[in-house]
C-alpha positions as CSV (number, residue, x, y, z in Angstrom):
1,M,8.0,170.5,-93.1
2,G,9.7,167.4,-94.4
3,N,10.0,166.0,-90.9
4,C,6.3,166.5,-90.2
5,V,5.5,164.6,-93.4
6,Q,7.8,161.7,-92.3
7,T,6.3,161.7,-88.8
8,S,2.8,161.6,-90.2
9,Q,3.7,158.7,-92.6
10,H,5.4,156.9,-89.8
11,N,2.3,157.2,-87.6
12,Q,0.0,156.0,-90.4
13,L,2.2,152.9,-91.0
14,Q,2.2,152.1,-87.3
15,Q,-1.6,152.4,-87.2
16,E,-1.8,150.2,-90.3
17,V,0.3,147.5,-88.6
18,K,-1.8,147.6,-85.4
19,Q,-5.1,147.5,-87.3
20,F,-4.1,144.7,-89.7
21,L,-2.8,142.4,-86.9
22,L,-5.9,143.1,-84.8
23,E,-8.1,141.9,-87.7
24,K,-6.0,138.8,-87.9
25,G,-6.7,138.1,-84.2
26,F,-3.4,139.3,-82.7
27,T,-2.8,141.5,-79.8
28,I,0.4,143.5,-79.9
29,S,2.3,142.7,-76.7
30,G,5.6,144.4,-77.6
31,Q,6.2,148.0,-78.4
32,I,6.6,148.9,-82.1
33,V,10.0,150.4,-82.7
34,A,10.6,151.9,-86.2
35,K,12.9,154.0,-88.3
36,M,11.5,157.3,-89.4
37,K,11.4,156.3,-93.1
38,D,9.8,152.9,-92.6
39,I,8.8,150.3,-90.1
40,N,11.6,147.8,-90.8
41,R,11.6,146.2,-87.3
42,V,10.4,143.2,-85.3
43,I,7.3,143.4,-83.1
44,I,5.8,140.9,-80.6
45,A,2.2,139.9,-80.7
46,T,-0.1,137.3,-79.0
47,K,-2.9,135.1,-80.3
48,D,-4.6,132.3,-78.3
49,S,-2.1,132.8,-75.5
50,R,0.9,132.1,-77.8
51,Q,3.5,134.8,-78.4
52,V,4.9,135.2,-81.9
53,A,7.2,137.7,-83.6
54,F,6.6,139.6,-86.8
55,K,9.2,141.1,-89.0
56,V,7.5,144.0,-90.8
57,R,8.8,145.8,-93.9
58,H,7.3,148.9,-95.5
59,F,7.1,148.4,-99.3
60,Q,6.7,151.2,-101.8
61,S,6.0,149.2,-105.0
62,K,4.7,145.8,-106.2
63,L,8.2,144.9,-107.3
64,Q,9.5,145.5,-103.9
65,L,6.7,143.4,-102.4
66,K,7.4,140.6,-104.9
67,E,11.1,140.7,-103.8
68,Y,10.1,140.3,-100.1
69,Q,7.7,137.5,-100.9
70,D,10.3,135.6,-102.9
71,Q,12.9,136.0,-100.1
72,A,10.3,134.8,-97.6
73,N,9.6,131.7,-99.6
74,I,13.3,130.9,-99.6
75,L,13.4,131.3,-95.8
76,Q,10.4,129.1,-95.2
77,R,12.3,126.3,-97.0
78,V,14.9,126.4,-94.2
79,V,13.2,124.2,-91.6
80,H,15.6,123.3,-88.8
81,P,15.6,123.4,-85.0
82,N,18.6,125.9,-85.0
83,V,17.0,128.3,-87.5
84,V,14.2,130.6,-86.4
85,Q,10.9,129.1,-87.4
86,F,9.3,131.2,-90.1
87,E,5.6,130.3,-90.1
88,E,3.8,132.4,-92.7
89,H,3.8,135.7,-94.5
90,F,1.2,138.2,-95.7
91,N,0.8,141.9,-96.4
92,S,-1.5,144.8,-95.9
93,S,-1.6,147.8,-98.3
94,H,1.8,149.1,-97.5
95,V,3.4,146.6,-95.0
96,F,4.8,143.1,-95.5
97,F,4.6,140.8,-92.5
98,M,6.6,137.7,-91.8
99,Q,5.4,135.6,-88.8
100,M,8.0,133.6,-86.8
101,E,8.6,132.0,-83.5
102,Y,9.1,134.3,-80.5
103,C,12.6,134.3,-79.0
104,P,13.1,136.2,-75.8
105,N,16.9,136.6,-75.8
106,N,19.9,136.5,-78.1
107,L,23.4,135.1,-77.9
108,R,25.1,138.4,-77.2
109,Q,23.0,139.0,-74.1
110,L,23.5,135.3,-73.0
111,L,27.3,135.7,-73.2
112,K,27.0,138.9,-71.1
113,E,24.8,137.3,-68.4
114,K,26.3,133.8,-68.1
115,S,29.8,132.3,-67.8
116,L,29.8,129.1,-69.9
117,S,31.5,125.9,-69.0
118,Q,33.6,124.3,-71.8
119,Q,30.8,121.8,-72.4
120,E,28.2,124.5,-72.8
121,Q,30.6,126.4,-75.1
122,F,30.9,123.5,-77.5
123,H,27.1,122.8,-77.2
124,Y,26.2,126.4,-78.3
125,A,28.9,126.5,-81.0
126,M,27.5,123.3,-82.5
127,Q,24.0,124.7,-82.5
128,V,25.1,127.8,-84.4
129,I,27.0,125.6,-86.9
130,R,24.0,123.4,-87.5
131,G,21.9,126.5,-88.1
132,V,24.4,127.8,-90.7
133,Q,24.6,124.4,-92.3
134,A,20.8,124.4,-92.8
135,I,20.9,127.8,-94.4
136,H,23.8,126.9,-96.7
137,S,22.1,123.6,-97.6
138,V,19.4,125.5,-99.7
139,N,22.2,127.5,-101.5
140,H,21.4,130.5,-99.4
141,S,23.7,132.7,-97.2
142,H,22.8,134.6,-94.1
143,K,24.7,137.8,-94.9
144,E,24.6,139.2,-91.4
145,L,25.8,136.6,-88.9
146,K,26.5,138.1,-85.5
147,T,25.7,137.3,-81.8
148,Q,22.7,139.7,-81.8
149,N,21.1,137.8,-84.7
150,I,21.5,134.4,-83.0
151,L,18.5,134.2,-80.9
152,V,17.6,132.1,-77.8
153,N,14.2,130.5,-78.1
154,Q,11.8,129.7,-75.4
155,Q,13.3,126.2,-75.0
156,G,16.8,127.7,-74.4
157,N,18.2,126.6,-77.8
158,L,20.1,128.9,-80.2
159,V,18.3,129.7,-83.4
160,I,19.6,131.8,-86.3
161,G,17.3,134.7,-87.1
162,D,17.0,138.1,-88.8
163,F,18.3,137.2,-92.2
164,G,17.3,137.4,-95.9
165,L,15.4,140.7,-96.1
166,D,16.5,144.2,-97.3
167,R,19.8,145.4,-95.6
168,E,21.2,148.0,-97.9
169,D,21.2,150.7,-95.2
170,D,22.0,148.5,-92.2
171,I,24.6,149.6,-89.7
172,F,26.3,146.2,-90.3
173,Y,28.0,147.8,-93.3
174,Q,28.4,151.4,-92.1
175,K,31.6,153.1,-90.8
176,C,31.8,153.9,-87.1
177,Q,31.4,157.7,-86.6
178,S,31.1,157.8,-82.8
179,Q,31.6,155.9,-79.6
180,D,28.0,154.7,-79.7
181,D,28.5,153.4,-83.2
182,L,31.6,151.6,-81.9
183,V,29.6,149.8,-79.2
184,N,27.0,148.8,-81.7
185,S,29.3,148.2,-84.6
186,Q,29.1,144.9,-86.4
187,R,32.1,145.5,-88.6
188,W,33.8,143.0,-86.3
189,Y,31.8,140.2,-87.9
190,V,32.3,141.3,-91.6
191,A,34.7,139.4,-93.8
192,P,37.7,141.4,-95.1
193,E,36.6,141.0,-98.7
194,I,33.3,142.7,-97.8
195,Q,34.9,145.4,-95.6
196,M,37.1,146.5,-98.4
197,G,34.2,146.9,-100.8
198,Q,31.6,149.6,-101.0
199,P,28.0,149.9,-99.6
200,G,25.5,148.4,-101.9
201,I,27.4,145.1,-102.6
202,L,25.1,142.9,-100.6
203,Q,24.4,140.7,-103.6
204,N,28.1,139.6,-103.5
205,I,28.0,138.4,-99.9
206,N,28.3,134.6,-100.0
207,Q,28.8,131.6,-97.9
208,P,32.6,132.1,-97.3
209,A,31.7,135.4,-95.8
210,D,29.3,133.6,-93.4
211,I,32.2,131.3,-92.4
212,W,34.3,134.3,-91.4
213,S,31.4,135.7,-89.3
214,L,31.0,132.2,-87.8
215,G,34.7,132.2,-86.8
216,I,34.2,135.4,-84.9
217,I,31.1,134.2,-83.2
218,I,32.8,130.9,-82.1
219,L,35.7,133.1,-80.7
220,E,33.1,135.0,-78.6
221,I,31.4,131.8,-77.4
222,F,34.8,130.6,-76.1
223,G,35.6,133.7,-74.2
224,L,36.6,136.6,-76.5
225,K,35.0,139.8,-75.3
226,Y,36.7,142.4,-77.6
227,V,33.5,143.7,-79.1
228,S,32.3,145.1,-75.8
229,N,35.8,146.0,-74.6
230,F,37.0,148.2,-77.5
231,Q,38.0,151.6,-76.1
232,S,38.3,153.4,-79.4
233,I,37.6,153.1,-83.1
234,E,41.4,152.8,-83.6
235,Q,41.6,149.8,-81.3
236,L,38.8,148.1,-83.2
237,Q,40.6,148.8,-86.5
238,L,43.9,147.6,-85.1
239,T,42.4,144.3,-84.0
240,L,40.7,143.9,-87.4
241,D,44.1,144.6,-89.1
242,L,45.7,141.8,-87.1
243,L,43.0,139.4,-88.3
244,Y,43.2,140.5,-91.9
245,N,46.9,140.0,-91.8
246,Q,46.5,136.6,-90.3
247,D,48.1,137.6,-87.0
248,F,46.4,135.4,-84.3
249,S,48.8,136.1,-81.5
250,F,46.1,137.8,-79.3
251,I,44.1,134.5,-79.3
252,N,45.7,133.1,-76.2
253,F,42.6,132.0,-74.3
254,I,41.8,128.7,-76.1
255,D,44.0,125.7,-76.8
256,K,45.9,124.9,-79.9
257,F,43.3,122.6,-81.4
258,L,40.6,125.2,-81.3
259,T,43.0,127.9,-82.4
260,D,43.9,125.9,-85.5
261,I,40.1,125.6,-86.4
262,I,39.6,129.3,-85.9
263,K,42.5,130.1,-88.2
264,Q,40.9,128.1,-91.0
265,L,37.6,129.9,-90.5
266,L,39.3,133.3,-90.5
267,N,41.5,132.8,-93.5
268,S,41.8,136.1,-95.4
269,E,41.3,134.2,-98.7
270,P,37.6,133.3,-99.0
271,S,38.3,130.3,-101.2
272,K,40.5,128.8,-98.5
273,R,37.9,128.8,-95.8
274,P,36.3,125.5,-95.1
275,I,32.7,124.8,-96.1
276,I,30.2,124.5,-93.3
277,D,30.0,120.7,-93.4
278,D,33.8,120.5,-92.7
279,V,33.5,123.0,-89.9
280,K,30.9,120.8,-88.3
281,K,33.1,117.7,-88.6
282,M,36.1,119.5,-87.0
283,I,34.1,120.7,-84.0
284,Q,32.3,117.4,-83.6
285,K,35.7,115.6,-83.5
286,E,36.8,117.9,-80.7
287,I,33.5,117.1,-78.8
288,D,34.1,113.4,-79.3
289,V,37.6,113.5,-77.8
290,R,36.8,115.9,-74.9
291,F,33.5,114.8,-73.5
292,V,32.0,111.5,-74.8
293,V,32.7,108.4,-72.9
294,S,30.3,105.7,-71.8
295,R,30.2,104.4,-68.2
296,S,30.4,100.9,-69.6
297,Q,33.6,101.8,-71.4
298,T,35.5,102.7,-68.1
299,D,38.3,100.4,-67.1
300,S,38.3,98.1,-64.1
301,S,39.5,100.9,-61.8
302,G,36.6,103.1,-62.6
303,D,38.7,105.8,-64.4
304,F,38.1,107.1,-67.9
305,P,40.0,105.0,-70.5
306,T,43.2,106.2,-72.0
307,D,42.8,104.2,-75.2
308,S,41.5,106.8,-77.7
309,S,39.7,104.1,-79.7
310,L,37.1,104.0,-76.9
311,Y,36.0,107.5,-77.7
312,K,34.9,106.8,-81.3
313,H,31.2,106.2,-80.6
314,K,29.3,109.5,-80.1
315,I,26.4,110.2,-77.8
316,F,23.9,112.1,-79.9
317,E,21.6,114.2,-77.8
318,V,18.6,115.1,-79.9
319,N,15.6,117.1,-78.9
320,P,12.3,116.1,-80.5
321,Q,12.3,119.1,-82.8
322,E,15.3,117.6,-84.5
323,V,14.0,114.1,-84.5
324,Q,12.3,114.4,-87.9
325,F,15.5,115.6,-89.5
326,F,17.8,113.3,-87.6
327,L,15.9,110.1,-88.0
328,N,14.8,110.7,-91.6
329,G,18.3,110.5,-93.0
330,Q,19.3,114.2,-92.9
331,R,22.4,113.7,-90.8
332,K,25.4,114.1,-93.1
333,G,28.6,112.5,-91.9
334,D,26.9,110.7,-89.0
335,D,26.6,107.3,-90.5
336,S,27.9,105.3,-87.5
337,I,25.6,106.3,-84.8
338,K,25.9,104.0,-81.8
339,R,24.4,105.9,-78.9
340,L,21.4,108.2,-79.0
341,H,19.4,110.2,-76.4
342,I,16.1,111.8,-77.2
343,S,14.2,114.0,-74.7
344,F,10.4,114.7,-75.1
345,E,9.3,117.6,-73.0
346,Q,6.2,119.6,-72.2
347,H,6.5,122.0,-75.1
348,H,6.4,119.0,-77.5
349,Q,2.9,118.0,-76.3
350,A,1.1,118.9,-79.6
351,E,3.4,116.9,-81.8
352,I,4.2,113.9,-79.5
353,Y,2.5,111.3,-81.7
354,Q,4.3,112.5,-84.9
355,L,7.6,112.5,-83.0
356,I,7.2,109.0,-81.7
357,Q,6.4,107.8,-85.2
358,C,9.8,109.0,-86.3
359,L,11.4,106.3,-84.2
360,I,10.7,103.9,-87.0
361,N,13.7,105.5,-88.8
362,M,16.1,104.7,-85.9
363,P,19.7,104.2,-87.2
364,Q,20.1,100.4,-87.8
365,E,23.6,100.4,-86.3
366,I,22.5,101.9,-82.9
367,S,23.5,100.0,-79.8
368,E,22.3,102.3,-77.0
369,L,19.1,104.3,-76.8
370,N,17.7,106.6,-74.1
371,L,14.2,107.9,-74.4
372,S,13.2,110.6,-71.8
373,F,9.7,111.9,-71.3
374,Q,9.3,114.9,-68.9
375,D,6.3,116.9,-67.8
376,I,4.1,115.6,-70.6
377,Q,0.8,113.8,-71.2
378,I,0.9,110.9,-73.6
379,D,-2.5,110.1,-75.1
380,A,-3.8,106.6,-75.8
381,I,-2.9,106.7,-79.6
382,S,0.7,107.9,-78.7
383,V,1.0,105.2,-76.1
384,R,0.1,102.5,-78.7
385,E,2.6,104.1,-81.1
386,L,5.4,104.1,-78.5
387,I,4.7,100.4,-77.7
388,L,4.7,99.6,-81.4
389,Q,8.0,101.4,-82.1
390,T,9.6,99.8,-79.0
391,K,8.8,96.4,-80.4
392,S,10.3,97.4,-83.8
393,L,13.6,98.8,-82.5
394,P,16.8,97.8,-84.4
395,V,18.2,94.3,-83.7
396,T,21.6,95.9,-83.0
397,L,20.2,97.6,-79.9
398,Q,21.7,96.3,-76.7
399,N,21.0,99.0,-74.1
400,L,17.6,100.6,-73.7
401,T,16.6,103.2,-71.1
402,F,13.2,104.8,-70.4
403,W,12.9,107.8,-68.1
404,F,9.3,109.0,-67.2
405,R,9.3,112.2,-65.1
406,N,5.9,113.6,-64.2
407,V,4.2,111.7,-67.1
408,T,0.5,111.1,-67.3
409,T,-1.4,109.0,-69.8
410,T,-5.0,109.0,-70.9
411,C,-5.0,105.3,-70.8
412,D,-4.5,103.2,-67.7
413,Q,-1.0,104.0,-66.3
414,S,-0.5,100.4,-65.0
415,D,-1.2,98.9,-68.4
416,F,1.1,101.5,-69.9
417,Y,4.3,100.3,-68.1
418,Q,3.3,96.6,-68.4
419,N,2.6,96.8,-72.1
420,L,5.8,98.7,-72.7
421,I,8.0,96.2,-70.9
422,T,6.5,93.2,-72.6
423,K,7.3,94.6,-76.0
424,I,11.0,95.2,-75.5
425,P,13.0,93.4,-78.2
426,D,14.5,90.0,-77.3
427,K,18.2,90.9,-77.9
428,I,18.3,93.7,-75.3
429,K,21.0,93.1,-72.6
430,Y,20.5,96.2,-70.5
431,I,17.3,97.9,-69.5
432,G,16.8,101.1,-67.4
433,L,13.4,102.2,-66.2
434,Y,13.2,105.4,-64.2
435,I,9.9,106.6,-62.8
436,E,10.0,110.1,-61.2
437,K,7.3,112.3,-59.6
438,Q,4.5,109.8,-60.0
439,S,1.9,108.5,-57.6
440,L,2.6,104.8,-57.2
441,N,-0.3,102.7,-56.0
442,K,-0.5,99.0,-55.3
443,R,-1.9,98.1,-58.7
444,M,0.7,100.0,-60.6
445,L,3.6,98.3,-58.7
446,K,1.9,94.9,-58.8
447,D,1.5,95.2,-62.6
448,L,5.1,96.4,-62.9
449,A,6.3,93.5,-60.9
450,S,4.3,90.9,-62.9
451,S,5.6,92.4,-66.2
452,L,9.3,91.8,-65.2
453,K,8.9,88.1,-66.0
454,F,8.4,89.1,-69.7
455,L,11.8,90.9,-69.9
456,P,14.0,89.7,-72.7
457,P,15.7,86.4,-72.0
458,K,19.2,87.8,-72.8
459,I,18.9,90.7,-70.3
460,K,21.9,90.8,-68.0
461,S,21.6,94.2,-66.4
462,L,18.6,96.1,-65.0
463,T,18.2,99.5,-63.4
464,L,15.0,100.5,-61.6
465,G,14.9,104.1,-60.5
466,F,12.2,105.7,-58.3
467,Y,12.7,109.4,-57.6
468,Q,10.4,111.8,-55.7
469,N,7.4,109.5,-56.0
470,I,4.4,109.2,-53.8
471,F,3.9,105.7,-52.4
472,T,0.4,104.9,-51.1
473,N,0.3,103.1,-47.7
474,D,-0.7,99.8,-49.3
475,S,1.9,99.8,-52.1
476,F,5.1,98.9,-50.3
477,K,4.6,95.1,-50.2
478,Y,4.2,95.2,-54.0
479,F,7.5,96.9,-54.2
480,S,9.0,93.9,-52.5
481,L,7.2,91.8,-55.1
482,I,9.2,93.5,-57.8
483,L,12.4,92.0,-56.2
484,D,10.8,88.6,-56.0
485,L,9.9,88.5,-59.7
486,L,13.2,89.6,-61.2
487,P,14.5,87.5,-64.1
488,Q,16.6,84.5,-62.9
489,N,19.3,85.1,-65.5
490,L,20.0,88.7,-64.3
491,K,23.7,89.4,-63.5
492,S,23.5,93.1,-62.4
493,L,20.9,95.1,-60.6
494,E,20.8,98.8,-59.9
495,L,18.1,99.9,-57.5
496,D,17.7,103.7,-57.1
497,I,15.2,104.8,-54.5
498,E,16.1,108.5,-54.1
499,N,14.5,111.6,-52.6
500,N,11.4,110.0,-51.2
501,P,11.5,111.5,-47.7
502,D,7.8,111.0,-47.0
503,I,8.1,107.2,-46.8
504,S,7.5,106.0,-43.3
505,T,9.9,103.7,-41.3
506,K,7.5,100.9,-41.8
507,G,7.4,101.5,-45.5
508,Y,11.2,101.4,-45.8
509,M,11.3,98.2,-43.7
510,T,8.8,96.6,-46.0
511,M,10.7,97.7,-49.1
512,F,14.0,96.4,-47.8
513,Q,13.0,93.0,-46.4
514,N,13.2,91.2,-49.8
515,I,16.6,92.6,-51.0
516,G,18.2,89.6,-49.5
517,S,16.3,87.2,-51.8
518,L,17.6,88.4,-55.1
519,P,18.1,85.8,-57.9
520,V,21.3,83.8,-57.2
521,Q,22.9,84.8,-60.5
522,I,23.1,88.5,-59.5
523,N,26.7,89.3,-58.6
524,T,26.6,93.1,-58.9
525,L,24.3,95.3,-56.8
526,Y,24.1,99.1,-56.9
527,L,21.8,100.4,-54.2
528,S,21.2,104.2,-54.1
529,L,19.1,105.5,-51.2
530,K,20.1,109.2,-51.4
531,S,18.0,111.9,-49.8
532,N,15.7,109.7,-47.8
533,S,14.9,109.7,-44.1
534,L,16.5,106.5,-42.7
535,N,16.5,105.8,-39.0
536,E,18.1,103.0,-36.9
537,E,15.2,100.6,-37.5
538,S,15.2,100.9,-41.3
539,I,19.0,100.7,-41.5
540,E,18.9,97.5,-39.4
541,V,16.4,95.8,-41.7
542,L,18.5,96.9,-44.8
543,C,21.7,95.5,-43.3
544,L,20.0,92.2,-42.3
545,S,18.8,91.8,-45.9
546,L,22.1,92.7,-47.4
547,K,23.9,90.1,-45.2
548,K,21.9,87.4,-46.8
549,L,23.7,88.1,-50.1
550,H,27.3,87.8,-48.7
551,N,28.0,84.7,-50.6
552,Q,26.9,85.9,-54.1
553,I,27.7,89.6,-54.5
554,N,31.2,90.6,-55.7
555,Q,30.6,94.2,-56.6
556,L,28.5,96.3,-54.1
557,K,27.7,100.0,-54.2
558,I,25.6,101.5,-51.4
559,D,24.8,105.3,-51.5
560,L,23.3,106.6,-48.2
561,S,24.1,110.3,-48.9
562,K,21.9,112.7,-47.1
563,S,19.9,109.8,-45.7
564,I,21.7,109.1,-42.3
565,S,21.5,112.0,-39.9
566,D,22.3,110.3,-36.5
567,S,25.4,108.6,-35.2
568,I,23.4,105.6,-34.0
569,S,22.2,104.6,-37.4
570,F,25.7,104.9,-38.8
571,T,27.1,102.8,-36.0
572,R,24.6,100.0,-36.8
573,F,25.6,100.1,-40.4
574,C,29.3,99.9,-39.6
575,F,28.6,97.0,-37.2
576,H,27.0,94.9,-39.9
577,L,29.4,96.0,-42.7
578,P,32.0,93.1,-42.3
579,Q,29.2,90.5,-42.7
580,I,27.6,92.4,-45.6
581,V,30.9,92.3,-47.4
582,G,31.4,88.7,-46.5
583,S,33.9,86.6,-48.4
584,H,32.8,87.5,-52.0
585,V,32.8,91.3,-52.4
586,E,35.9,92.5,-54.2
587,K,34.7,95.9,-55.2
588,L,33.0,98.1,-52.6
589,C,31.7,101.6,-53.1
590,L,30.2,103.5,-50.1
591,S,28.9,107.1,-50.2
592,F,28.0,109.1,-47.1
593,E,27.9,112.6,-48.4
594,K,26.2,115.2,-46.1
595,C,25.6,112.7,-43.3
596,N,27.1,114.9,-40.5
597,L,29.9,112.4,-39.8
598,G,32.7,113.3,-37.5
599,D,36.1,111.8,-36.6
600,E,34.6,109.1,-34.3
601,D,32.3,107.9,-37.1
602,I,35.3,107.7,-39.5
603,S,37.1,105.6,-36.9
604,K,34.2,103.2,-36.7
605,L,34.1,103.0,-40.5
606,C,37.8,102.3,-40.9
607,D,37.7,99.6,-38.2
608,S,34.8,97.9,-39.9
609,L,36.5,98.1,-43.3
610,L,39.7,96.5,-41.9
611,K,37.6,93.6,-40.7
612,S,36.3,93.2,-44.2
613,Q,39.6,93.6,-46.1
614,N,40.4,89.9,-46.9
615,H,38.9,90.0,-50.3
616,L,38.5,93.7,-51.1
617,I,40.5,94.7,-54.2
618,Q,38.9,98.1,-54.8
619,V,37.5,100.5,-52.2
620,E,35.8,103.8,-53.0
621,I,34.4,106.0,-50.2
622,G,32.5,109.2,-50.6
623,L,32.7,111.5,-47.5
624,Q,32.0,114.9,-48.9
625,Q,30.5,117.7,-46.8
626,N,30.9,116.1,-43.4
627,Q,32.5,117.3,-40.2
628,I,35.8,115.4,-40.6
629,S,39.0,117.0,-39.3
630,N,42.7,116.2,-39.5
631,V,42.1,113.4,-36.9
632,G,39.7,111.6,-39.2
633,F,41.9,112.1,-42.2
634,H,44.8,110.5,-40.3
635,K,42.6,107.5,-39.5
636,L,41.8,107.1,-43.2
637,I,45.5,107.1,-44.0
638,Q,46.0,104.4,-41.4
639,F,43.3,102.3,-43.1
640,I,45.1,102.7,-46.4
641,N,48.5,101.6,-44.9
642,A,46.9,98.6,-43.1
643,N,45.0,97.3,-46.1
644,K,47.4,94.7,-47.6
645,K,45.0,93.3,-50.3
646,A,43.5,96.3,-52.1
647,K,44.9,97.5,-55.5
648,F,42.7,100.6,-55.7
649,T,41.4,103.0,-53.1
650,D,39.7,106.3,-53.7
651,L,38.7,108.7,-51.0
652,Y,36.4,111.7,-51.7
653,L,36.8,114.4,-49.0
654,G,35.5,117.6,-50.6
655,N,34.2,120.3,-48.3
656,N,35.3,118.9,-45.0
657,K,36.6,122.3,-44.0
658,K,38.1,121.0,-40.8
659,I,40.8,119.3,-42.8
660,T,43.4,122.0,-43.2
661,E,45.3,122.3,-46.5
662,K,48.7,122.4,-44.9
663,E,48.1,119.3,-42.7
664,A,46.8,117.4,-45.7
665,I,49.8,118.2,-47.9
666,Q,52.3,117.3,-45.2
667,V,50.5,113.9,-44.6
668,L,50.5,113.1,-48.3
669,L,54.2,113.9,-48.6
670,K,55.0,111.8,-45.5
671,I,53.2,108.7,-46.8
672,K,54.9,108.6,-50.2
673,D,57.3,105.9,-49.0
674,Q,54.8,104.1,-46.8
675,I,52.1,103.0,-49.3
676,P,52.0,99.2,-49.5
677,H,53.3,97.8,-52.8
678,N,50.0,96.0,-53.4
679,Y,48.4,99.3,-54.5
680,T,48.1,100.3,-58.2
681,R,46.4,103.6,-57.3
682,V,45.5,105.6,-54.2
683,G,43.4,108.6,-55.0
684,F,42.3,111.6,-53.0
685,N,39.7,114.1,-54.1
686,F,39.5,117.2,-51.9
687,G,36.9,119.0,-54.0
688,E,36.7,122.7,-53.3
689,N,39.0,122.6,-50.3
690,Y,42.0,123.3,-52.6
691,L,43.2,122.3,-56.0
692,I,45.7,119.4,-56.3
693,R,45.7,118.5,-60.0
694,Q,48.0,116.1,-61.9
695,G,50.5,116.3,-59.0
696,L,50.7,120.1,-59.0
697,I,49.8,122.1,-55.9
698,E,48.4,125.6,-56.4
699,G,48.4,127.8,-53.3
700,E,50.4,130.9,-52.2
701,N,52.3,129.0,-49.5
702,Y,53.0,125.7,-51.3
703,Q,54.6,126.3,-54.6
704,E,57.9,125.1,-53.2
705,L,56.4,121.6,-52.8
706,E,55.6,121.3,-56.5
707,N,58.8,119.4,-57.4
708,E,58.4,116.9,-54.5
709,I,54.9,116.1,-55.5
710,I,55.9,115.4,-59.1
711,K,58.5,113.0,-57.8
712,I,56.0,110.9,-56.0
713,N,53.2,111.2,-58.5
714,S,54.0,107.8,-60.0
715,I,53.2,106.2,-56.6
716,L,50.5,108.5,-55.3
717,N,47.8,109.6,-57.8
718,I,46.2,112.7,-56.3
719,I,43.0,113.6,-58.2
720,A,41.6,117.1,-58.4
């Protein structure tokens, strides 16, 4: 009889939820799952094509409703991109509703489905830390941090959810009674001081307990899978006992630095655990050391610097949902921001104007800014605001990059680019302008060209990138006009024309013909023509133009990857190469990835390079994913031995599967005493063929060569 009453009440509550949401204009798109005694679950609903989630709670008294409302008001104060967005709350006769953003996945499922790179591991760990920091900043604690409660929103970011409402009977604090309980058990995340207490002590769960749970979550992000791998309740308890007794011997899958951080978070004494602000600083320090380095901070050889002082300036990647918090001063401990990247994407459409306005609070010490706009429409008022904010950027800013990918404006697109360029601050030394997936007509290119004369007088370096664009038939001559109107004081030009395979041969020839008339001050040219369709005629015009620069360029990079598909075109390029290099080029970088090159092509390239060697100090050649065999590899070795001037040579040979591992190793060992003394470094990158790292060879047949490789490592730098 009692069960029948409970079932009837349960059905009535479900009907009340459906009817109430229907009256509010919502359609339930997810099944209601509820406990027998109350609703106490999350449901998914849709209104105006937008999905939202509702946390629903059955209340039995006005006092209980008041408690829910008070807790909801606290949660609504926590506004942060890594905390689930609580939008509003209301109630029917017996049910309390809290509306929040819909999140289709959670961290536990993400870790099951995806193997994370180390960079992704740090990225996700930092997102969780920021969310916990936001919760603690309002003197609140989560009380139930676990991977199931860290959600993945529709933008792919982690947001902390499911906290703050009645949990007295939650499985989080129950003992495991069965194997099913074990799989679903959350005792793994509970701090020892809470585990040793009794049910009903939720009011005593505080921020140090959250720090313990955070430590377990970070362990899981970095590869610990004990939760799903426990075979018995006893095994779970044994592992917990190890942690409670501060025995971390089983944590052998992360390095010492991370282990030291984890030990602090999992200190059995709550008072000795770090506060969340300190946790963030520790993880951020690891990120700075491991990943952050600017291309402009590389040494003359092109390698990452070994001087640790060069790593001190962070690259802050901020999505627009964080912009308000980031730029309005809410960035504790981040007072020396030098480099910042902000990406505006389609889902920010409704708030684009407000987000652009936030740029007025740009950190005054910033030196490098990258603004990316992707798959978005910028209305006229937002365009004016962007132009205004560009004009008002900090005087310390030296490097500025705009990336427009599939962007439309309600104003004239030509005027947009022109007005933006003319408002760039005078002290900028580097500008990058990337235009992707746009239709480029003659007026747009003409206006873009004419605006270049208004570039800042101190500009020394310029990058123009054109990716996957549609060029109209009459627009190519105006592209050449861009090259004619470049600032005369420019020192370095990077021109990226990539993945535009629909351009005709005539179009390419028109675009290339003015490359040879660059301003005389330009001494560095990076020309990327990846993934285009270049034939013999277009290559010929390109080479003839480049030859005109032979007396002014000293650093030259040409990327023809996936653009040359026939041997004739490659032969023409090799024929002209010595005159392109001329007497000035000291650093030459060539890339021919996926160009179907064979051994004969390599022989032509090496012969051409040897004719150009008189002034070459550094040579870098990319030959990945071609048809090169041991014969071509030997030819490259001969080129290295014959080059008596160079100090640095790097060869990239990944995925040339005709080069056998055994042959390559024997050749490398043989040449250890033959490399000319003029070399500071000779580098080989064999990509996925096999792993040669830091002078160590890993392979079932080659372990005995390890010591010999170590001996020659000071002479021959073999790069993985």
